[in-house]
C-alpha positions in Angstrom: 145.1 122.0 183.1 146.4 125.6 183.3 143.3 127.8 183.2 142.7 131.1 181.3 139.7 133.4 181.1 137.2 131.7 178.9 138.2 128.1 179.8 135.5 125.6 180.8 135.9 123.7 184.0 134.0 121.4 186.3 133.5 122.5 189.9 130.9 121.4 192.5 129.2 119.2 190.0 128.6 121.9 187.4 130.2 123.3 184.3 131.6 126.8 184.6 133.4 129.4 182.5 136.5 131.1 183.9 135.9 134.9 183.9 139.0 136.1 185.6 142.1 134.8 187.5 143.8 136.7 190.4 147.2 135.0 191.1 147.9 137.4 194.0 144.7 136.4 195.8 144.8 132.8 194.5 141.2 133.2 193.3 139.3 132.3 190.1 136.1 134.1 189.2 133.5 131.8 187.6 130.2 132.1 185.8 127.8 129.1 185.0 128.3 127.6 181.6 125.2 127.6 179.5 124.6 123.9 179.2 126.1 120.4 179.4 125.9 117.3 181.5 128.6 116.5 184.0 130.2 113.1 184.1 130.4 111.5 187.6 133.9 111.0 189.0 135.5 110.3 192.4 138.2 112.9 192.5 141.3 114.2 190.8 143.7 111.5 189.5 147.4 111.6 188.6 148.2 112.9 185.1 147.5 110.2 182.4 150.3 109.1 180.2 149.9 108.6 176.4 150.4 104.8 176.7 147.3 104.6 178.9 145.2 106.4 176.3 146.6 104.2 173.5 145.4 101.2 175.5 142.0 102.7 176.1 141.6 103.2 172.3 142.8 99.6 171.6 140.3 98.2 174.1 137.4 100.1 172.5 138.5 99.0 169.0 139.0 95.4 170.1 136.6 92.5 170.5 138.1 90.4 173.3 136.5 90.1 176.6 138.8 90.6 179.6 138.7 87.7 182.0 138.4 90.0 185.0 135.2 91.7 183.9 131.9 90.8 185.6 128.6 90.9 183.7 128.0 94.6 184.4 131.4 95.7 183.2 131.1 93.4 180.1 127.8 95.1 179.3 129.3 98.6 179.8 132.3 97.7 177.6 130.0 96.4 174.8 128.0 99.7 174.9 131.2 101.7 174.8 132.5 99.6 171.8 129.3 100.0 170.0 129.4 103.8 170.4 133.1 103.8 169.3 132.0 101.9 166.2 128.8 103.9 165.4 130.6 107.3 165.9 133.4 106.1 163.6 136.1 107.1 166.1 138.5 104.7 164.6 138.7 106.8 161.4 138.2 110.3 163.0 138.5 111.4 166.6 136.3 114.5 166.0 132.5 114.5 166.4 130.5 117.5 165.4 127.1 118.4 166.8 124.9 121.4 165.9 127.0 123.9 167.8 129.8 121.9 169.5 132.8 119.8 168.7 134.0 116.7 170.7 137.6 115.8 170.1 138.7 112.4 171.4 142.4 112.9 172.0 144.0 109.5 172.5 147.1 111.0 174.1 148.6 112.2 177.4 147.1 114.8 179.6 150.0 117.1 178.7 149.0 117.0 175.1 145.3 117.6 175.9 146.3 120.5 178.1 148.4 122.0 175.3 145.6 121.7 172.7 143.0 123.2 175.1 145.3 126.1 175.9 145.8 126.8 172.2 142.1 126.5 171.4 141.1 128.9 174.2 143.7 131.3 173.0 142.1 131.2 169.6 138.8 132.3 171.2 137.3 128.8 171.0 136.0 128.1 174.5 137.3 124.6 175.4 137.2 122.3 178.3 138.7 118.8 178.9 136.9 115.9 180.4 139.2 112.8 180.5 140.5 112.2 176.9 137.8 114.5 175.4 138.1 118.1 174.5 134.7 119.9 174.3 134.9 122.9 172.0 131.9 125.2 172.3 130.2 127.3 169.6 131.7 125.6 166.6 131.0 122.4 164.7 133.6 122.8 161.9 136.1 120.0 162.6 138.2 120.8 159.6 138.6 124.4 160.4 139.5 123.7 164.0 142.0 121.1 163.1 143.6 123.4 160.5 143.9 126.2 163.0 145.4 124.0 165.6 147.9 122.5 163.1 149.0 126.0 162.1 149.4 127.0 165.7 151.5 124.0 166.8 153.8 124.4 163.8 154.2 128.1 164.3 154.8 128.3 168.1 157.8 127.3 170.2 157.6 126.0 173.7 158.6 129.4 175.2 155.6 130.9 173.4 153.2 128.9 175.5 154.6 130.7 178.6 152.8 133.8 177.5 149.5 131.9 177.5 149.9 130.4 181.0 148.6 132.1 184.1 151.1 132.0 186.9 148.7 130.3 189.3 150.2 128.4 192.3 149.2 124.8 192.1 151.7 122.9 194.3 152.4 123.2 198.0 155.4 125.5 197.7 154.5 127.2 194.4 153.8 130.4 196.3 157.5 130.8 196.9 158.3 130.9 193.2 158.6 134.0 191.0 155.8 134.4 188.4 158.2 133.6 185.5 159.6 130.5 187.3 156.1 129.4 188.2 155.0 129.7 184.5 157.9 127.6 183.5 157.2 125.0 186.1 153.6 124.7 185.0 154.6 124.4 181.3 157.1 121.7 182.1 154.7 119.7 184.3 151.5 120.1 182.3 152.2 121.0 178.7 154.0 119.2 175.8 154.1 121.2 172.5 156.3 118.8 170.6 154.1 115.8 171.3 151.1 117.8 170.5 152.7 118.8 167.2 153.4 115.1 166.4 149.9 114.1 167.3 148.2 116.7 165.1 150.4 115.6 162.2 148.9 112.1 162.4 145.4 113.6 161.9 146.2 115.4 158.6 
């Protein structure tokens, strides 16, 4: 995900807030986030396609038991399905707590990155953990969804370039100009049109 000051990220097993980015020195200044538990994971995976997330949602909404599951994985799947049902994620992908919002985005990483970028630009500190966007300091799902819908309908793809920090990510990115690097990041990691179509399905 392209980071901006105010973004949430996970580093060294903790949640952090991005304070500043220095593309020239390839450094990011962080400060500890105020709270939150970190999920365990074994490294950075390849970008996830929308089809994978659709299948994840279908598995949670289903009732069949895959033949390849052992007893422990069957138990984990049952607990996940029970939470999916109890939280009514089938009807709404947004869960509000006292001061945070959890948005289950059953779509590609590019769409998740785009939504996170827009939310942070609105001043809503947001981080992505798998298919979930964690939006801090708000619990008003309708307001957040309305603001995001207005943004995706107002902006063009080129407008996202102004929100992206020209931070080298790939092996040879340091050889690119800042403008070309921003464009490359937008092409590889963002998808405004798919985000627009996804948000329309929630209204």
